[in-house]
Phi, psi and omega in degrees: 000129183278167178297332179295318179291321180299314183299332181289339180265356184248142179299150180304136178093332183288327179300316179296324180294320179295319177298317180297320179296317179298318179296320180297318178297318180296319180296315180299317180297322180292323178300316180297315179295325181295322178298319178295320177299319181297315180297317180294319180294322181299325181295333182272352183270178182292169178303331179267041189302322182300320179284315183297327184299334184250342190300316182293327177296310186293319179298314183295315182289322181297324183297336179291342184252006186299331182268004178280161181267017178218156178220132179196181180288145181231151186280075185248317190276010170273356176282131178261131182286116179218171175236140179213149179256010180265103182302323181296314180296318179300315180298314179297319180295316180297320179296318179299313180297317181298318180293317178297317180299312181296318180295318181293315181295323177295319178297315181294317181298318179294318180295322180294323182281322183228069183289144173230160179298311178301323180295317178294318179299319179293319179301311180293316183294316184293340179253014177060033174265150173200153179296324179296319178294321179295321178295337178267001175120356178287160181277154176268148181287152176270080177238109184251128190255148175285337180198169174287156179305129183291341182265008177306316180297341183272349182280113184276334178287109186300316182295319179296319180296319179296316180299319179295320180293313180298317179298324179290319188278324190305312181301325182288320177297317180293322179294319177298319177293322176303314181296319179297314181295325177296316177294319181298319180298319180292322178299314180299319179294315182293323176296319178297318179299318180295324180294339179262012181063028177279131180286127180277149177288163178298322179296318179295319180296318178295319179296317178299315180300320180292319183290323175297320179292317180299326180263018169057045176243136184263345178240152183277068178261105184294327179296317178293323180295315181292333176292333180267324182274083181207165190282160171254124180304129181306323180301317180291314182300314182290321179296317179292321177298319179296316181295314185288330186254002184063043183059037171088008185255355183292158178301319181297316181292317185286326186261337185221013184053028177274075192274330186257007175065033180282135177266152175219143175248001182277117181296344179281341180281145170290138182201165180237138181275124177297140181298330183255025179292129180300147180299136180094345179279148185248352185291156174227163174271123188291134180251159186222158181292324182206176185291325180294318178298322177297319181291321177297315182294321177300314180297318180294324178300312179292331185272351183231329185295138178297338181293341184242029176299322178296322176302312183291325179295316180292320179298318178297319179297318178297317181294315182294331180272000178080012180271159177291148180278098188275125176294323180297315180294315182292335179300331180298338183271359189258036177296335180279354182287337182216151176292345177281346175050248185299327178295321178296313180302314180298323180293319179295317179295324178296321178296318180299314183289310187296329183255012176052046183282341181304327182293347180272354184296334180260009182293151177224156175280157174301148176300131182299343182263356181233124187227154182246128183282162172297145177296142178102343176292137184288134174291136186229135173256138181202169177280100186289334181297328182279315186285321184241040180292152181296341180277346187281000000 
């Protein structure tokens, strides 16, 4: 009996329902088999199979976003690596992943461009991130903002506003330190190579010349360079940002990402004129394209300006003695950062203590190759060889 004859005995619409039910049963059965395939495959993989199972997926997918102006967590590692011979299921799975991926990246891009306090709170909550967890050793999310939340000034709950500000700033401070440590590691390697009379490549020589120039050194003194290419304790960076920007509500912070109160006399720099600037003075408060650029510039200011030579000396002493690089301790060296001098230092240290920022000094960002999806995204099994093949 053909399907045409069968359909003549079935009420209109019921035939389609039966087909859908059959497809659902087939999909469910394949899911069960896929779980068994995954377990069997895991046994054949390396001891770090859980990590290895996702790493190639994440690296490949992450590379697609390298040219974007935002970076954040993406819904990748909820995908389970399986093999299936059902083309229909593979197609449906690939479509589900593609739609989730597109929706998540669109959501992140919008949040990065126009952040709000409720939006940031939802982002952290939905991914099980919290400042308390980070203080206990959890990783911070890679969410980089074009600006601070515009509704920060409207938040009347002081504690909530502080939490939103710290959550906004922390990823940028950590990212700036990541970049510094990456450069520092390369400098140490090249210095070691030179000590062994190893000839450096032209690319390495050009990079060294650039890094010496960026850190405003005229001679190739590696000791002086390493004293400058070093991290800023997150506790100190966030405390100074809070002090200088009024916890993110100042006109400078809201309109120009001038979060750290840096002055500039360079007409090429973007800047904002203080309303109370004395007549005849030419300085401006430096403005930035985004929060990460502001954090980078702040770190470079402490690492290069002659006004903070004492800061760098104490940091070097702490590093050489094997002690932790304390933001509270280093704050004592920043009397030149403000005309209030010792009063300013005391205020910064008070912010560090009162808000328990010291616990953030060991914080790290999530691995760029490992990401956590929003809660509620459907777990999907699919043929990874097809979707993320090396040829694709």
